[in-house]
C-alpha positions in Angstrom: -41.9 -200.7 33.2 -41.9 -197.2 34.7 -44.7 -194.7 34.3 -42.7 -192.4 32.1 -41.8 -195.2 29.7 -45.4 -196.2 29.4 -46.4 -192.6 28.6 -43.7 -192.3 26.0 -44.7 -195.6 24.4 -48.4 -194.7 24.3 -47.5 -191.3 22.8 -45.3 -192.8 20.1 -48.0 -195.5 19.2 -50.4 -192.6 18.6 -47.8 -191.0 16.3 -47.5 -187.9 18.4 -44.4 -186.0 19.4 -44.1 -184.4 22.9 -45.3 -181.0 21.6 -48.4 -182.4 20.0 -49.3 -184.4 23.1 -48.7 -181.3 25.3 -51.1 -179.3 23.1 -53.8 -182.0 23.3 -53.5 -182.1 27.1 -53.1 -178.3 27.5 -49.7 -178.7 29.3 -46.3 -177.5 28.4 -43.9 -179.7 26.3 -41.5 -179.6 29.2 -44.1 -181.2 31.4 -44.5 -184.1 29.0 -40.7 -184.5 28.9 -40.5 -184.5 32.7 -43.3 -187.1 33.0 -41.6 -189.3 30.4 -38.2 -189.1 32.2 -39.9 -189.6 35.7 -38.6 -186.2 36.8 -42.0 -185.0 37.7 -44.7 -187.0 39.4 -48.2 -187.2 38.0 -50.9 -185.4 39.9 -54.2 -187.3 40.2 -55.9 -185.1 37.6 -53.1 -185.5 35.1 -53.0 -189.2 35.6 -56.8 -189.4 34.9 -56.4 -187.1 31.9 -53.7 -189.3 30.4 -55.6 -192.5 31.1 -58.7 -191.1 29.4 -56.7 -189.7 26.5 -54.9 -193.0 25.8 -57.9 -195.1 26.8 -56.0 -197.1 29.4 -56.4 -197.7 33.1 -54.6 -195.6 35.6 -53.2 -198.9 37.0 -51.5 -199.5 33.7 -49.9 -196.0 33.6 -48.7 -196.5 37.2 -47.2 -199.9 36.3 -49.5 -201.8 38.7 -50.6 -204.0 35.8 -49.7 -204.8 32.2 -53.4 -204.9 31.3 -54.3 -201.7 29.5 -58.0 -202.3 29.7 -60.0 -200.1 32.0 -62.0 -201.8 34.7 -65.6 -202.4 33.7 -68.2 -200.3 35.3 -70.3 -202.4 37.6 -74.0 -201.8 37.0 -75.6 -204.6 38.9 -74.4 -207.6 40.7 -77.3 -209.7 39.5 -80.7 -209.5 37.8 -83.8 -211.0 39.2 -85.6 -213.7 37.2 -88.8 -211.7 37.0 -87.3 -208.8 34.9 -89.5 -208.1 31.9 -88.2 -208.0 28.4 -88.9 -204.3 28.3 -87.1 -203.7 31.6 -84.1 -205.8 30.3 -84.0 -203.6 27.2 -83.9 -200.5 29.3 -81.1 -202.0 31.5 -79.0 -202.8 28.5 -79.5 -199.3 27.1 -78.4 -197.9 30.4 -75.3 -200.1 30.5 -74.4 -198.9 27.0 -75.0 -195.3 28.0 -72.8 -195.7 31.1 -70.0 -197.2 29.0 -70.1 -194.1 26.8 -70.6 -191.6 29.7 -68.6 -192.8 32.7 -69.5 -191.3 36.1 -67.4 -188.4 37.1 -66.1 -187.8 33.5 -66.2 -184.2 32.6 -67.3 -183.2 29.1 
């Protein structure tokens, strides 16, 4: 499926028309129309903005995968056996924090 079709499908699933999506993304409705008809390529920042808005991966939008899920954030490859219970609690809190506040995401 082409990128434009994916954007259109995601927009429709949210119950939005092109004008409403344009307003939410601070772009013109004609930009949305051109994205959806593949007449305008997505710039990196627009691709990221759409992925964040629809909560899908950029690979999904680009048609590289049919899996909409974003890749998990890697926090640690392993944990040592001598991690205290208190440290483990802190690690799990940090993981939850990172899930809700991805690196590089502007507020």
